Structure formats: structure tokens, C-alpha cells
N, C-alpha and C positions, 0 to 999 in steps of 0.2 A: 197599251193599245187604246186607240180612240174609237169608241163605238158610236160617236155622234155624227157619223157621215150618214145623214138622212137618206141619201140616194143609193146607199149600199145595203143590201139584204144578205145576211149570212144565215145559211140553213144547212142542217144535217141531212145527208142522203140516206137512203135505205141501206146502203152498203157500208155505212159508218164514216164515209169521207164527208168533207164539208165543202160547200160552194159559197162564194161571195159573188153577188151579181150587182153590177152597177145598173140600176133600173133605167135611167134615161138612154144609155147607149146600148144596153143589152150585153155588155162585155162581162165575161165570167172568169173567175179563177177558182182553183181547187186547192185543198189542203187536207192533211190528215187530222188537223185540229181546227177549231173555229178561229183561233188566233193566227194560225198559219195561212188560212184562206184569206182572212182580213188583211194580213201583212202583204200577201201576194197582190191583192187588189190595190193597196196603197202604192206598191211598187209600179204596178201597171198604169195607174193614174198619175204617177210622178209626184206623189205626196209623201211628206214625212210622217212620223208617228203622230204628230199633232193634227194631221189632216191638212197641212199647209203645203203650197206648191214648193217643190224643190227648185223650180226654175228661178233664175236670178232676175231681179227687176232690171228693166232697161232704162229707167228714167235718168240715171246718172250719166248715160251716154249722150244726152241731149242738153240743149240750152234754150232759153226763151220759151216761145209758144210750144214747140215740140215737147219740151220738158214738162210743161203744164199738162199737155195732152197725155203724155206717158204716165204722169202721176195720177191723173184722173182715172185712167185705165187700170192702173195698179191698185187704186183705192176703191172708190164706189162701184166701178164696173166689176172688178174681180170679186168684191164682196158679194155682189148679186150672183155671180156665176158660181161662187163657192157653195151655194145651196145644192148644186149638183156636182160638187167636187171639181169644178172647173176654174180656170183662170185665163187672163188675157194679158198680152204684152204688146207695146208698140214696137215695131221693127223699124219703120221709117215713116217720115212725113214729108211730103213735097207737093207743092201746087194744090193744096186742099185735099190731097188723097192720103189717108192713113193706112199703112199696111200693118195688119194686126195678126199676131199669132194667138190662136186659142189652144189651150192645153188642158191637161188633167182630164176631168170627165167630159170636156167638150171635144177632145181629140177623138175623131172617129165616130162621134155621135151623129146620127142622121139629121138631127135638128140644128147642128152647129152653124150651118149657113144661114138659117132663119134667125138664129141668135145673133149672128154677126150683123146681118143686114137690117133686121127689124128691131133688135134690142140695142146692141152696142152702138150702131150708127145713130139711132135716134137719141140715145143718151148723150153721145158726143155732140150732136147738133143742138140739143137743148142747152147744153152747157157752154159751147163755144160758138154756136151759130152756124147756119147752113152755108154761109160764105167762107167760113174757116174750114169746116168739114164738109166738103162737097161729096166725097164718097169714101168708102172703106173697102179694102180688098184683103182677102186672106193671104197670110204668108204661105209660101209653098210648104213650110214645115207643119202647118196646121192640119 
């Protein structure tokens, strides 16, 4: 079990059951043991036992500039999002607009739209330029 998910708190209830709470999103799982509650949270967030995204990287689906964008999203951007057990993937890129899926701790988080538009977009524009990344839009699966 990986107890290094800083954004997840596991606590015992008065009735003896255990809760795991993903602090940024407020999502909660329960279990009869600490390990069970933690495992349920990993499953809910789509993470493996190492705390890494189960979601497959999309960079292999692209070539050229879109591939470089996808690799940047899968690398430095996802590394930043991982502090809250989140991840990001490029779904498509056309005419300066990147469609991005947020998952893990970001999925369902009230701040995910702010993260996408203020964090991810600005990081992409800093790396690739505002003429290359005109806008970002969330994937419908986010």
C-alpha cells in the first residue's frame, strides 16, 4: 500500500470502520480496515498501488507538435497534478486548441476547471507559446 498520497487522509471512525478522504475534491471511500479504505480510494481515483494513473498515455497516438504537447502534458503537467493524485492527457489538438482530459484526483474536483484554465493552459502557453496554444477545453470525459 502507498501511504504517500499527500492529498488523501485515512482515519478510523468511532464505529471501527475506516474512511479515506481525498481532501481537494472531498470524495470519500470507506473500508473495514485502513488498507481497504485506502485501496478503495486508489480505485476511485483510477490509481494503481504505486499511486500512478492507470490511464494510458496518449502521446503515442500523435506525431509532430501534438506529440510534443502530449508528452509535456504527460510529463511536467501530470507531475504537478500528481500532488493531488491527478493526471492529464491530451485528447486532441487542432487549430491551436488542445482538448485535455483531467483524471484521478482532478476528476470531479470543484477546482478542476481553474486548474485547467489557469494552470495547465498557462504552463502549455509558457512552453509552446500563445500562438500554438490559443485555448484549452476539457474533454467531455473529464
